N, C-alpha and C positions, 0 to 999 in steps of 0.2 A: 504493499499500499504506500503510495506516496502521501507524504505530510508536508502541506502546503502552510507555512507560517509567514503570518504578515505582523510586521514590526510596528509597535507605537506605545503610547502612553494611555492608561486607561482613565477616564474621568471626562466630563463636560469640558473642562476646562481647556483639554488638548484636543478637541474634536475640531475637525478641518484643518490642522496644524502640517505645516510640511513634515514633520517628523510622523506623522501619522498615516502618510501616503500608503504604507504596507497595510494597515487595518482597512483603508478605503478598498484597496485590491479584494481583500480575503472577503469583505463585506458584499462586495460586488456579485464575487464567484459564487458565495451562498446563495445569493438572491436570484441569480440567474441559473441556477443548477438545481434549486430546491432543496438546500442543504440547510437544515435547523441548527443554528448556534446554540449552546448551551453549556452551561458550567462542566469544566473538566474535575477530574480526580486531581486537583493540582490547581496552580495560579495562572489559570488560563480558560477560556473558552473555546469550546470546539464543536465539531459536527463532523459526521460521516455519511459519504453518498458516492455519486459517480460522475465525473467530468469526463468526457469523451469517452464514455463507456469505460472508465477504469476506476476502480476503487481509490476514493481520495479522504484524507481527514483535513479538514480546514482549520486552523489553531489560529488564535489571539491572545498573546501572553498578557497577563495582569500584573506584572511584577515590574512594570515600570522599564524603560528601554535600558538603562544600564545594568539590569540584571534579567536580561531575556534568556539567558543561557539557562537559568535555573527551571524556568517553565519548560523550554525545550528539551532538556534532559529529561524531565518527568514525562513528556509526550513520548519519548524515545523508550524509557522504560518500561511504559504503560503497553505500547505496542509492539515492544520487541524489534524495533526497526533500527537500522545503521544510519548515521549521519548523510550516507549517500543517497538516502531514501527522502532526504529534505530537499525541499525548495524554499528558500529564505527570500520574503521581499521586504526591500526596504529602501528609503530614500537615498538620494546621495548628492551632496552637494558640487562633486567634482564633475558632474554631467551636466550640459545644457537642459535647461527646463523642458520637460517633456521626452527627453530621450532615454531609451532603455539599454540596460547591458547584461547581458544572460551569461553567466560563466560556472564551469563546473568547480572550480574553487577558487582560492586566492587569499590575501591578506584581508584585515578590516579597513582599509581604505581610511582610516581615523574615525569610522562609525561604531559609537559606543556599544549598541545593539550587536553586531557583529565580534567586536571585543570580547562581550560578555560569553557568547556561544561557543567562539573560537577556546576561550579559555576553560570553560565547564567541560565541552566535549573535548579537550586535547587534540584538535584538528581542525586544520582549515580545510578539508576535503569534504564540502558540501555545496551544493549548488546554491547559487542567489541569483536574483533579478534584482538589479538596482534600478530605481525610478528617478530619472534627474530632475533634481528641483532648483539647480543653479547657485551661484555662489550669492553669498548677501552683498549687497551694495556698500560701497566704501564707508566706513564708519560704523557700521552695523555689527555687533557683535554675532559670532555664529551662533552659538547657544540661543541668542534671543531670537534668532533668524530661524531656526528650523522650528522652534516651539511656538513661533507666531501662526496665525493663520494665513491661507492664502488670500489674497486680495482680490475683490470682484474680478477685476481686470483681467486675472490669471487664470479663472475658473473655466473659460473655454480650452486653453491647452491641458490644462490639468483634468478635464472630460476626457479628452482624446488619449489622454496618457493611461487613465484608468481603463479604457475600451482596449487600447493596445497593450496593456499589461495582462487584460483577463485573455486576451487572444493569445498571448506568448505562452500563458500556463496551459491553454488549452492545446496549443500545438506541441510544447513540449511532450505532454501525455498521449498525445495523439502519434506524433513524428519523430519524437524521441529528442534529446539535447542538439545533438550535433546538426540536425536540419533547423531546427528553430532557431540556434544562435547564428547560423548563417543568413536569416532573414531579419533576426531583430538587429542584430551587430551592427548592421551596414545601414539600416535606417537613420534617417535625419530626425531632429527634434520634431514634432508636430508643429504645425503654424496655425492652427484654428481647430474649431470643434469638431467632434465625429460626425462622420455623416451615418445617420441611422441605417443606411440601405448597404453601406460598406462594411459595418459591424455584424452583419448577417453570418 
């Protein structure tokens, strides 16, 4: 079973923030696949169902970003899965707004959620899908920037990014990592809202 983990911070205070982009993608996946999310046996919410005709567990840690690894480790223990069975979805300030990057493994790239997961699991060898939120403007602290909500004028490309990320997860399950990486990683950042027909 593939375990898709969206990273973010729990609570209304952080809803709609850049750091919660991973949560947004998992919520959309749950909505579109009819997977019901509920309390797990640990500090996370989760739900099990099928996407692209494959069994999938969707997970949102409730440990706050910096302790995401504890929730992920609990999920893996419960499901007897390996880190390679994960697909972690998180924001990335080093990517252009709306740009996606899919990798089989790698460093944390300065992302505290990935730092925690790597530290607790003791390995960098798990797939991750990074969601570009762009660098903070000059004079704006990076922590404040990622914890702040997307501006109204950013919402069109944010919606397109979420749609693209959902499609990337579906493609990963349906076509495999190599095929999906060859498509996702060569795309440029979106310039406008998603076309509803294109998203079918």
